MMTF fields as JSON, N, C-alpha, C and O atoms, coordinates in Angstrom:
{
  "mmtfVersion": "1.0.0",
  "mmtfProducer": "UNKNOWN",
  "numBonds": 467,
  "numAtoms": 468,
  "numGroups": 117,
  "numChains": 1,
  "numModels": 1,
  "chainsPerModel": [1],
  "groupsPerChain": [117],
  "chainIdList": ["A"],
  "bondAtomList": [4, 2, 8, 6, 12, 10, 16, 14, 20, 18, 24, 22, 28, 26, 32, 30, 36, 34, 40, 38, 44, 42, 48, 46, 52, 50, 56, 54, 60, 58, 64, 62, 68, 66, 72, 70, 76, 74, 80, 78, 84, 82, 88, 86, 92, 90, 96, 94, 100, 98, 104, 102, 108, 106, 112, 110, 116, 114, 120, 118, 124, 122, 128, 126, 132, 130, 136, 134, 140, 138, 144, 142, 148, 146, 152, 150, 156, 154, 160, 158, 164, 162, 168, 166, 172, 170, 176, 174, 180, 178, 184, 182, 188, 186, 192, 190, 196, 194, 200, 198, 204, 202, 208, 206, 212, 210, 216, 214, 220, 218, 224, 222, 228, 226, 232, 230, 236, 234, 240, 238, 244, 242, 248, 246, 252, 250, 256, 254, 260, 258, 264, 262, 268, 266, 272, 270, 276, 274, 280, 278, 284, 282, 288, 286, 292, 290, 296, 294, 300, 298, 304, 302, 308, 306, 312, 310, 316, 314, 320, 318, 324, 322, 328, 326, 332, 330, 336, 334, 340, 338, 344, 342, 348, 346, 352, 350, 356, 354, 360, 358, 364, 362, 368, 366, 372, 370, 376, 374, 380, 378, 384, 382, 388, 386, 392, 390, 396, 394, 400, 398, 404, 402, 408, 406, 412, 410, 416, 414, 420, 418, 424, 422, 428, 426, 432, 430, 436, 434, 440, 438, 444, 442, 448, 446, 452, 450, 456, 454, 460, 458, 464, 462],
  "bondOrderList": [1, 1, 1, 1, 1, 1, 1, 1, 1, 1, 1, 1, 1, 1, 1, 1, 1, 1, 1, 1, 1, 1, 1, 1, 1, 1, 1, 1, 1, 1, 1, 1, 1, 1, 1, 1, 1, 1, 1, 1, 1, 1, 1, 1, 1, 1, 1, 1, 1, 1, 1, 1, 1, 1, 1, 1, 1, 1, 1, 1, 1, 1, 1, 1, 1, 1, 1, 1, 1, 1, 1, 1, 1, 1, 1, 1, 1, 1, 1, 1, 1, 1, 1, 1, 1, 1, 1, 1, 1, 1, 1, 1, 1, 1, 1, 1, 1, 1, 1, 1, 1, 1, 1, 1, 1, 1, 1, 1, 1, 1, 1, 1, 1, 1, 1, 1],
  "groupList": [{"groupName": "MET", "atomNameList": ["N", "CA", "C", "O"], "elementList": ["N", "C", "C", "O"], "formalChargeList": [0, 0, 0, 0], "bondAtomList": [1, 0, 2, 1, 3, 2], "bondOrderList": [1, 1, 2], "singleLetterCode": "M", "chemCompType": "L-PEPTIDE LINKING"}, {"groupName": "ARG", "atomNameList": ["N", "CA", "C", "O"], "elementList": ["N", "C", "C", "O"], "formalChargeList": [0, 0, 0, 0], "bondAtomList": [1, 0, 2, 1, 3, 2], "bondOrderList": [1, 1, 2], "singleLetterCode": "R", "chemCompType": "L-PEPTIDE LINKING"}, {"groupName": "SER", "atomNameList": ["N", "CA", "C", "O"], "elementList": ["N", "C", "C", "O"], "formalChargeList": [0, 0, 0, 0], "bondAtomList": [1, 0, 2, 1, 3, 2], "bondOrderList": [1, 1, 2], "singleLetterCode": "S", "chemCompType": "L-PEPTIDE LINKING"}, {"groupName": "PHE", "atomNameList": ["N", "CA", "C", "O"], "elementList": ["N", "C", "C", "O"], "formalChargeList": [0, 0, 0, 0], "bondAtomList": [1, 0, 2, 1, 3, 2], "bondOrderList": [1, 1, 2], "singleLetterCode": "F", "chemCompType": "L-PEPTIDE LINKING"}, {"groupName": "ILE", "atomNameList": ["N", "CA", "C", "O"], "elementList": ["N", "C", "C", "O"], "formalChargeList": [0, 0, 0, 0], "bondAtomList": [1, 0, 2, 1, 3, 2], "bondOrderList": [1, 1, 2], "singleLetterCode": "I", "chemCompType": "L-PEPTIDE LINKING"}, {"groupName": "LEU", "atomNameList": ["N", "CA", "C", "O"], "elementList": ["N", "C", "C", "O"], "formalChargeList": [0, 0, 0, 0], "bondAtomList": [1, 0, 2, 1, 3, 2], "bondOrderList": [1, 1, 2], "singleLetterCode": "L", "chemCompType": "L-PEPTIDE LINKING"}, {"groupName": "THR", "atomNameList": ["N", "CA", "C", "O"], "elementList": ["N", "C", "C", "O"], "formalChargeList": [0, 0, 0, 0], "bondAtomList": [1, 0, 2, 1, 3, 2], "bondOrderList": [1, 1, 2], "singleLetterCode": "T", "chemCompType": "L-PEPTIDE LINKING"}, {"groupName": "ALA", "atomNameList": ["N", "CA", "C", "O"], "elementList": ["N", "C", "C", "O"], "formalChargeList": [0, 0, 0, 0], "bondAtomList": [1, 0, 2, 1, 3, 2], "bondOrderList": [1, 1, 2], "singleLetterCode": "A", "chemCompType": "L-PEPTIDE LINKING"}, {"groupName": "PRO", "atomNameList": ["N", "CA", "C", "O"], "elementList": ["N", "C", "C", "O"], "formalChargeList": [0, 0, 0, 0], "bondAtomList": [1, 0, 2, 1, 3, 2], "bondOrderList": [1, 1, 2], "singleLetterCode": "P", "chemCompType": "L-PEPTIDE LINKING"}, {"groupName": "GLN", "atomNameList": ["N", "CA", "C", "O"], "elementList": ["N", "C", "C", "O"], "formalChargeList": [0, 0, 0, 0], "bondAtomList": [1, 0, 2, 1, 3, 2], "bondOrderList": [1, 1, 2], "singleLetterCode": "Q", "chemCompType": "L-PEPTIDE LINKING"}, {"groupName": "GLU", "atomNameList": ["N", "CA", "C", "O"], "elementList": ["N", "C", "C", "O"], "formalChargeList": [0, 0, 0, 0], "bondAtomList": [1, 0, 2, 1, 3, 2], "bondOrderList": [1, 1, 2], "singleLetterCode": "E", "chemCompType": "L-PEPTIDE LINKING"}, {"groupName": "GLY", "atomNameList": ["N", "CA", "C", "O"], "elementList": ["N", "C", "C", "O"], "formalChargeList": [0, 0, 0, 0], "bondAtomList": [1, 0, 2, 1, 3, 2], "bondOrderList": [1, 1, 2], "singleLetterCode": "G", "chemCompType": "PEPTIDE LINKING"}, {"groupName": "VAL", "atomNameList": ["N", "CA", "C", "O"], "elementList": ["N", "C", "C", "O"], "formalChargeList": [0, 0, 0, 0], "bondAtomList": [1, 0, 2, 1, 3, 2], "bondOrderList": [1, 1, 2], "singleLetterCode": "V", "chemCompType": "L-PEPTIDE LINKING"}, {"groupName": "ASP", "atomNameList": ["N", "CA", "C", "O"], "elementList": ["N", "C", "C", "O"], "formalChargeList": [0, 0, 0, 0], "bondAtomList": [1, 0, 2, 1, 3, 2], "bondOrderList": [1, 1, 2], "singleLetterCode": "D", "chemCompType": "L-PEPTIDE LINKING"}, {"groupName": "LYS", "atomNameList": ["N", "CA", "C", "O"], "elementList": ["N", "C", "C", "O"], "formalChargeList": [0, 0, 0, 0], "bondAtomList": [1, 0, 2, 1, 3, 2], "bondOrderList": [1, 1, 2], "singleLetterCode": "K", "chemCompType": "L-PEPTIDE LINKING"}, {"groupName": "ASN", "atomNameList": ["N", "CA", "C", "O"], "elementList": ["N", "C", "C", "O"], "formalChargeList": [0, 0, 0, 0], "bondAtomList": [1, 0, 2, 1, 3, 2], "bondOrderList": [1, 1, 2], "singleLetterCode": "N", "chemCompType": "L-PEPTIDE LINKING"}, {"groupName": "HIS", "atomNameList": ["N", "CA", "C", "O"], "elementList": ["N", "C", "C", "O"], "formalChargeList": [0, 0, 0, 0], "bondAtomList": [1, 0, 2, 1, 3, 2], "bondOrderList": [1, 1, 2], "singleLetterCode": "H", "chemCompType": "L-PEPTIDE LINKING"}, {"groupName": "TYR", "atomNameList": ["N", "CA", "C", "O"], "elementList": ["N", "C", "C", "O"], "formalChargeList": [0, 0, 0, 0], "bondAtomList": [1, 0, 2, 1, 3, 2], "bondOrderList": [1, 1, 2], "singleLetterCode": "Y", "chemCompType": "L-PEPTIDE LINKING"}, {"groupName": "CYS", "atomNameList": ["N", "CA", "C", "O"], "elementList": ["N", "C", "C", "O"], "formalChargeList": [0, 0, 0, 0], "bondAtomList": [1, 0, 2, 1, 3, 2], "bondOrderList": [1, 1, 2], "singleLetterCode": "C", "chemCompType": "L-PEPTIDE LINKING"}, {"groupName": "TRP", "atomNameList": ["N", "CA", "C", "O"], "elementList": ["N", "C", "C", "O"], "formalChargeList": [0, 0, 0, 0], "bondAtomList": [1, 0, 2, 1, 3, 2], "bondOrderList": [1, 1, 2], "singleLetterCode": "W", "chemCompType": "L-PEPTIDE LINKING"}],
  "groupTypeList": [0, 1, 2, 3, 4, 5, 6, 5, 7, 5, 5, 7, 7, 8, 7, 7, 7, 9, 10, 6, 7, 6, 7, 2, 11, 11, 12, 3, 1, 12, 5, 13, 14, 6, 6, 11, 7, 4, 12, 13, 12, 10, 5, 7, 15, 11, 13, 2, 1, 1, 12, 11, 16, 5, 6, 4, 17, 5, 11, 10, 18, 1, 3, 8, 7, 7, 15, 7, 2, 11, 13, 7, 3, 10, 19, 5, 6, 4, 5, 17, 9, 13, 10, 8, 13, 8, 12, 3, 9, 11, 19, 0, 4, 7, 2, 7, 8, 7, 5, 15, 7, 0, 13, 16, 8, 1, 17, 13, 12, 19, 7, 5, 1, 18, 6, 2, 7],
  "groupIdList": [1, 2, 3, 4, 5, 6, 7, 8, 9, 10, 11, 12, 13, 14, 15, 16, 17, 18, 19, 20, 21, 22, 23, 24, 25, 26, 27, 28, 29, 30, 31, 32, 33, 34, 35, 36, 37, 38, 39, 40, 41, 42, 43, 44, 45, 46, 47, 48, 49, 50, 51, 52, 53, 54, 55, 56, 57, 58, 59, 60, 61, 62, 63, 64, 65, 66, 67, 68, 69, 70, 71, 72, 73, 74, 75, 76, 77, 78, 79, 80, 81, 82, 83, 84, 85, 86, 87, 88, 89, 90, 91, 92, 93, 94, 95, 96, 97, 98, 99, 100, 101, 102, 103, 104, 105, 106, 107, 108, 109, 110, 111, 112, 113, 114, 115, 116, 117],
  "secStructList": [7, 2, 2, 2, 2, 2, 2, 2, 2, 2, 2, 2, 1, 7, 7, 7, 7, 7, 7, 3, 3, 7, 7, 1, 3, 3, 3, 3, 3, 3, 3, 3, 6, 6, 6, 7, 7, 3, 3, 3, 3, 3, 3, 3, 6, 6, 7, 7, 7, 3, 3, 6, 6, 3, 3, 3, 3, 3, 3, 3, 3, 7, 3, 3, 1, 1, 7, 6, 6, 1, 7, 7, 7, 3, 3, 3, 3, 3, 7, 1, 6, 6, 7, 1, 1, 7, 1, 3, 3, 3, 3, 3, 7, 6, 6, 1, 1, 1, 6, 6, 7, 7, 7, 7, 1, 1, 3, 3, 3, 3, 3, 3, 3, 3, 3, 7, 7],
  "xCoordList": [-115.265, -114.779, -114.887, -114.111, -116.096, -116.805, -116.701, -116.818, -116.474, -115.948, -114.415, -113.827, -113.801, -112.143, -111.876, -111.29, -112.556, -112.643, -112.963, -112.147, -114.22, -114.298, -113.512, -113.324, -112.677, -111.835, -110.509, -109.758, -110.176, -109.103, -109.238, -108.335, -110.365, -110.855, -111.003, -110.877, -111.346, -111.623, -109.682, -109.272, -108.943, -107.765, -106.977, -106.329, -107.023, -107.024, -106.748, -105.707, -108.424, -108.716, -107.56, -106.836, -107.953, -106.699, -107.158, -108.258, -106.638, -106.996, -107.381, -106.575, -108.526, -108.784, -108.233, -107.379, -107.827, -106.905, -107.216, -108.106, -107.229, -107.225, -107.326, -106.183, -108.118, -108.451, -107.83, -108.118, -106.727, -105.953, -105.912, -105.985, -105.822, -105.499, -104.124, -103.249, -104.003, -102.729, -102.393, -102.812, -101.69, -101.317, -100.521, -99.976, -100.313, -99.326, -98.17, -97.137, -98.119, -96.61, -96.536, -97.491, -95.784, -95.422, -94.533, -93.837, -94.733, -93.891, -93.141, -93.96, -91.866, -91.544, -90.361, -89.984, -89.744, -88.707, -87.419, -87.456, -86.051, -85.043, -84.298, -83.866, -84.048, -83.121, -81.742, -81.456, -80.792, -79.077, -78.628, -78.063, -78.896, -78.645, -77.067, -76.856, -76.247, -75.056, -75.049, -74.45, -75.812, -75.736, -76.745, -76.721, -77.966, -79.284, -80.327, -81.518, -79.947, -80.456, -81.935, -82.05, -82.94, -83.854, -84.989, -85.707, -84.6, -85.307, -86.794, -87.059, -87.472, -88.921, -88.755, -88.232, -88.974, -88.829, -90.198, -90.972, -90.371, -92.101, -91.459, -90.728, -91.78, -91.682, -92.669, -93.846, -92.387, -93.774, -93.529, -92.445, -94.393, -93.717, -93.148, -93.728, -91.804, -90.795, -90.153, -89.406, -89.856, -88.586, -87.807, -88.141, -86.503, -85.378, -85.46, -86.398, -83.957, -83.492, -82.789, -82.695, -81.291, -80.291, -80.302, -80.254, -80.37, -80.064, -78.688, -78.045, -78.553, -77.288, -76.215, -75.725, -75.993, -75.418, -76.282, -75.883, -77.552, -78.558, -79.382, -79.869, -79.218, -80.252, -81.555, -81.669, -82.839, -84.522, -85.247, -85.976, -85.213, -86.578, -87.766, -87.764, -89.234, -89.927, -90.504, -90.083, -91.58, -91.9, -93.195, -93.662, -94.063, -95.197, -95.563, -94.747, -97.036, -97.311, -98.603, -98.835, -99.443, -100.85, -101.729, -101.304, -102.983, -103.525, -104.841, -105.084, -105.683, -106.879, -107.883, -108.116, -108.179, -109.443, -110.298, -110.416, -111.061, -111.817, -111.391, -112.132, -110.038, -109.884, -108.67, -107.646, -108.817, -106.704, -106.426, -105.524, -106.822, -105.761, -105.787, -105.682, -105.912, -105.753, -104.636, -104.417, -103.61, -102.601, -101.651, -102.034, -100.314, -99.406, -98.789, -98.653, -98.355, -97.805, -97.041, -97.586, -95.795, -94.324, -93.702, -93.127, -93.544, -92.564, -91.032, -90.68, -90.107, -89.083, -87.649, -87.373, -87.031, -85.415, -84.509, -84.304, -83.696, -82.735, -81.175, -80.675, -80.429, -78.832, -78.145, -78.935, -77.225, -75.992, -74.722, -73.985, -74.735, -73.63, -73.897, -74.798, -72.356, -72.554, -72.796, -73.164, -72.65, -73.426, -74.392, -75.287, -74.016, -75.156, -76.386, -77.544, -75.777, -76.865, -77.976, -77.249, -78.985, -80.158, -79.521, -78.915, -80.105, -79.873, -81.018, -81.243, -81.675, -83.489, -84.091, -83.441, -85.209, -85.986, -87.403, -87.389, -88.626, -89.631, -91.023, -91.553, -91.071, -92.915, -92.733, -92.51, -92.919, -92.568, -94.083, -94.854, -94.335, -95.745, -96.079, -95.73, -96.697, -96.63, -97.228, -96.744, -98.121, -98.571, -97.782, -97.954, -96.842, -96.213, -94.884, -94.816, -93.833, -92.688, -91.535, -90.427, -91.733, -90.992, -91.314, -90.427, -92.817, -92.737, -92.061, -92.143, -91.301, -90.09, -89.217, -89.21, -88.57, -88.022, -86.569, -86.473, -85.54, -84.115, -83.177, -83.363, -82.296, -81.405, -80.438, -79.833, -79.991, -78.4, -78.293, -79.247, -77.073, -76.883, -76.477, -75.756, -76.609, -76.13, -77.891, -78.352, -78.523, -79.752, -81.192, -81.333, -81.951, -83.495, -84.508, -85.127, -85.032, -86.239, -87.276, -87.152, -88.684, -89.812, -91.139, -91.425, -91.496, -92.949, -93.531, -93.307, -94.578, -94.892, -96.489, -97.312, -97.004, -98.184, -98.253, -97.334, -99.064, -98.95, -99.61, -100.02, -99.457, -99.866, -100.862, -101.316, -101.076, -102.027, -102.434, -103.273, -101.963, -101.645, -102.708, -102.454],
  "yCoordList": [-16.692, -17.94, -19.006, -19.96, -18.808, -20.458, -20.099, -21.108, -18.687, -18.644, -18.747, -19.433, -18.238, -18.482, -20.312, -20.717, -21.275, -22.458, -22.935, -23.688, -22.551, -22.555, -22.666, -23.55, -21.016, -20.559, -21.557, -21.494, -22.465, -22.708, -24.465, -25.247, -24.632, -25.592, -26.212, -27.435, -25.329, -24.512, -24.509, -25.244, -23.666, -23.657, -24.917, -25.018, -25.962, -27.444, -28.261, -28.765, -28.383, -29.135, -29.16, -28.338, -30.74, -30.377, -30.225, -30.711, -29.767, -29.274, -30.054, -30.863, -29.93, -30.795, -31.308, -30.438, -32.362, -32.719, -32.605, -33.455, -31.935, -31.822, -32.804, -33.195, -33.348, -34.661, -33.811, -32.715, -34.946, -34.682, -35.639, -36.772, -35.62, -36.297, -36.396, -35.861, -37.214, -37.103, -37.224, -38.123, -36.298, -35.829, -36.734, -37.643, -36.656, -37.731, -37.149, -37.793, -35.423, -34.954, -33.732, -33.574, -32.624, -31.523, -30.793, -31.236, -29.371, -28.616, -27.611, -27.12, -27.38, -26.219, -25.542, -25.908, -24.546, -23.979, -23.687, -23.479, -23.614, -23.316, -22.232, -21.953, -21.431, -20.355, -20.629, -21.268, -20.253, -20.274, -18.943, -18.091, -18.722, -17.503, -17.043, -15.898, -17.36, -17.071, -16.671, -15.607, -17.425, -16.765, -16.116, -15.057, -16.469, -15.382, -16.468, -16.315, -17.654, -18.619, -19.168, -19.785, -18.851, -19.122, -20.573, -20.446, -21.77, -22.952, -23.694, -24.119, -23.466, -24.37, -25.469, -25.489, -26.911, -28.066, -28.743, -28.459, -29.459, -30.357, -31.906, -32.286, -32.859, -34.045, -35.008, -34.678, -35.992, -36.915, -37.793, -37.92, -38.108, -38.402, -39.773, -40.67, -39.983, -40.815, -40.664, -41.628, -39.451, -39.001, -38.26, -37.787, -38.157, -37.478, -36.077, -35.77, -35.307, -34.166, -33.795, -33.392, -33.528, -32.922, -31.384, -31.008, -30.48, -28.712, -28.437, -28.882, -27.844, -27.026, -28.093, -29.021, -27.775, -29.067, -30.262, -31.04, -29.876, -30.479, -31.696, -31.758, -32.513, -33.597, -33.908, -34.546, -33.24, -33.305, -34.305, -34.373, -35.41, -36.316, -35.927, -35.206, -36.246, -35.729, -37.292, -38.296, -37.395, -38.424, -38.499, -39.615, -37.38, -37.738, -35.858, -34.964, -35.575, -34.022, -34.994, -36.179, -33.78, -33.732, -32.216, -31.071, -32.624, -31.602, -31.36, -32.383, -30.352, -30.276, -31.102, -30.831, -31.85, -33.125, -31.913, -31.683, -30.885, -30.221, -29.568, -29.559, -28.736, -27.623, -27.894, -27.563, -28.806, -29.092, -27.949, -28.175, -26.577, -25.931, -24.83, -23.604, -25.472, -24.492, -24.472, -23.469, -25.637, -25.643, -26.558, -26.981, -27.04, -27.886, -28.396, -27.753, -29.762, -30.646, -31.236, -31.81, -31.156, -31.945, -32.759, -32.261, -33.733, -34.566, -34.76, -35.632, -33.549, -33.764, -34.258, -34.126, -34.766, -35.195, -34.806, -35.156, -34.067, -33.023, -33.17, -32.811, -33.727, -34.305, -32.592, -31.67, -32.436, -31.316, -32.272, -32.981, -32.051, -32.915, -33.815, -34.172, -34.868, -36.618, -36.569, -37.636, -35.674, -36.143, -37.24, -37.481, -37.948, -39.717, -39.012, -39.415, -37.898, -37.454, -36.338, -35.348, -35.969, -35.004, -33.763, -33.703, -32.721, -31.118, -31.015, -30.467, -31.605, -31.166, -32.873, -33.77, -32.874, -34.329, -33.58, -33.225, -33.4, -33.37, -32.913, -33.072, -32.355, -31.86, -30.389, -29.942, -29.595, -28.17, -27.967, -28.859, -26.989, -26.537, -25.493, -24.502, -24.94, -23.955, -22.934, -21.901, -22.689, -21.778, -20.828, -19.677, -22.009, -21.155, -22.091, -23.305, -21.232, -21.953, -21.563, -22.079, -20.754, -20.798, -22.164, -22.838, -22.36, -22.821, -24.409, -25.008, -24.941, -25.706, -25.79, -26.484, -24.832, -24.422, -25.297, -26.236, -25.302, -25.963, -24.626, -23.416, -25.225, -24.385, -24.694, -25.722, -23.805, -24.22, -22.625, -21.862, -22.337, -21.036, -20.974, -19.988, -21.504, -21.426, -21.472, -20.575, -22.636, -22.769, -22.473, -22.784, -21.946, -21.925, -22.764, -22.156, -24.068, -24.329, -24.071, -24.023, -23.828, -24.166, -24.637, -24.292, -25.516, -26.128, -25.076, -23.907, -25.575, -24.381, -24.796, -23.891, -26.243, -26.917, -28.05, -28.244, -28.932, -30.195, -30.078, -29.138, -31.81, -31.373, -32.78, -33.468, -33.026, -34.034, -34.764, -34.24, -35.719, -36.29, -36.04, -36.607],
  "zCoordList": [178.786, 178.615, 178.118, 178.051, 177.678, 177.164, 175.554, 174.859, 174.703, 173.292, 173.456, 172.62, 174.289, 174.292, 173.889, 172.885, 175.102, 174.918, 173.567, 173.037, 172.816, 171.562, 170.686, 169.85, 171.048, 169.853, 169.906, 168.932, 170.97, 171.081, 170.613, 170.316, 170.671, 169.96, 169.008, 168.934, 167.964, 166.602, 166.0, 165.102, 166.654, 166.551, 166.266, 165.224, 167.25, 167.592, 166.722, 166.303, 166.356, 165.004, 163.513, 162.951, 163.317, 162.272, 160.794, 160.532, 160.037, 159.021, 157.939, 157.479, 157.446, 156.291, 155.638, 155.464, 154.817, 153.745, 152.807, 152.805, 151.249, 150.182, 149.126, 148.889, 148.428, 147.804, 146.524, 146.044, 146.151, 144.978, 143.957, 144.432, 142.714, 141.214, 141.063, 141.744, 139.996, 140.022, 138.357, 137.627, 138.024, 136.442, 135.665, 136.291, 134.199, 133.527, 133.751, 133.569, 134.318, 134.48, 134.945, 135.706, 134.869, 135.392, 134.455, 133.541, 134.948, 134.219, 135.612, 136.389, 135.845, 136.497, 135.859, 134.746, 136.526, 136.265, 136.875, 138.087, 136.177, 136.558, 136.355, 135.237, 137.531, 137.349, 137.552, 138.564, 136.752, 136.79, 137.46, 136.774, 138.951, 139.543, 138.801, 139.201, 138.16, 137.865, 136.82, 136.665, 135.398, 134.074, 134.12, 133.493, 134.837, 134.665, 133.884, 134.156, 132.849, 132.54, 133.129, 134.188, 132.311, 132.85, 131.727, 130.736, 132.566, 131.5, 132.461, 133.585, 131.055, 131.784, 131.501, 130.388, 132.057, 131.845, 132.034, 132.948, 131.297, 131.14, 131.236, 130.322, 132.464, 132.49, 132.456, 132.6, 132.308, 132.451, 134.158, 134.728, 134.479, 136.161, 136.094, 135.482, 136.834, 136.606, 136.003, 135.841, 135.183, 133.981, 134.816, 135.903, 134.136, 134.811, 133.674, 132.939, 133.869, 133.335, 133.541, 134.7, 132.302, 133.091, 132.741, 131.57, 133.845, 133.416, 133.983, 134.934, 133.364, 133.889, 134.426, 133.782, 135.621, 136.382, 137.596, 138.462, 137.083, 137.942, 136.96, 135.831, 138.045, 137.623, 138.281, 139.328, 137.348, 138.078, 137.927, 136.937, 138.965, 138.747, 139.103, 140.101, 138.435, 138.547, 139.048, 138.473, 140.256, 140.5, 140.66, 140.889, 140.584, 141.352, 140.745, 140.969, 139.92, 139.914, 140.223, 139.983, 140.964, 141.92, 141.56, 141.711, 141.079, 141.478, 142.456, 143.096, 142.714, 143.886, 142.654, 141.476, 143.26, 142.055, 141.893, 140.69, 142.761, 142.085, 141.166, 140.183, 141.05, 140.167, 139.823, 140.421, 138.364, 137.935, 137.322, 136.515, 137.294, 137.261, 138.536, 138.515, 139.3, 140.626, 141.324, 142.003, 141.32, 141.96, 141.325, 140.234, 141.799, 141.464, 142.637, 143.678, 142.413, 144.138, 143.148, 142.205, 143.26, 142.745, 143.328, 144.296, 143.215, 144.001, 143.373, 142.579, 144.038, 143.075, 143.973, 145.166, 143.038, 143.345, 142.893, 141.731, 143.43, 142.692, 142.953, 144.019, 141.901, 142.29, 142.047, 141.841, 142.08, 141.916, 141.429, 142.113, 140.106, 139.536, 139.196, 138.437, 140.254, 140.137, 141.916, 142.408, 142.636, 143.806, 143.826, 143.016, 145.031, 145.291, 146.393, 146.497, 147.127, 147.496, 147.313, 147.225, 147.224, 146.594, 147.603, 148.672, 146.467, 147.05, 147.79, 148.869, 147.065, 147.659, 147.19, 146.652, 147.527, 147.806, 148.529, 149.708, 147.62, 148.505, 147.424, 146.324, 148.512, 147.042, 147.474, 148.6, 146.009, 146.016, 145.797, 145.442, 145.991, 145.81, 144.916, 145.558, 143.453, 142.763, 143.348, 142.886, 144.212, 144.479, 145.903, 146.303, 146.388, 147.828, 147.487, 147.675, 146.937, 146.124, 147.278, 147.131, 148.316, 149.231, 150.343, 150.866, 150.538, 151.55, 151.871, 152.944, 150.47, 150.798, 149.442, 148.425, 149.914, 148.959, 148.521, 149.311, 147.639, 147.389, 148.244, 148.114, 148.999, 149.262, 148.668, 148.973, 147.555, 146.594, 146.287, 146.134, 146.238, 145.958, 144.598, 144.445, 143.73, 142.11, 141.312, 140.606, 141.652, 141.33, 142.294, 143.476, 141.62, 141.919, 141.446, 140.572, 141.655, 140.915, 141.688, 142.912, 140.935, 142.012, 140.481, 139.334, 141.441, 140.508, 139.897, 140.208, 138.679, 137.759, 137.463, 137.596, 137.033, 137.066, 136.479, 135.684, 136.589, 136.119, 134.519, 133.838, 134.278, 132.906, 132.603, 133.517, 131.268, 131.178, 129.82, 129.088, 129.56, 128.616, 127.183, 126.12]
}
């Protein structure tokens, strides 16, 4: 019984937050599922770019402080055509693209890596 309670306590404990550092920009990939076209886009933090019918804003790209090439966490805001409401806004994680994916019938977008100046 004691080991069961210890196991429950370990499972209930919050995970340690990973320390991150901010990169100067990031790279993400856009797939147009209608045409099959794939475009890799590199942006500086705070910049935007139009790709097909999407306008993609990169708010920030972060990476694990202990391992700059280990992963990328990109804050993206994605608008479709000239709609005022984003079709996606949030963090995309390069190592887990399905964790917080954009749900769109024509386009897929996923984070690849952070860049440094």
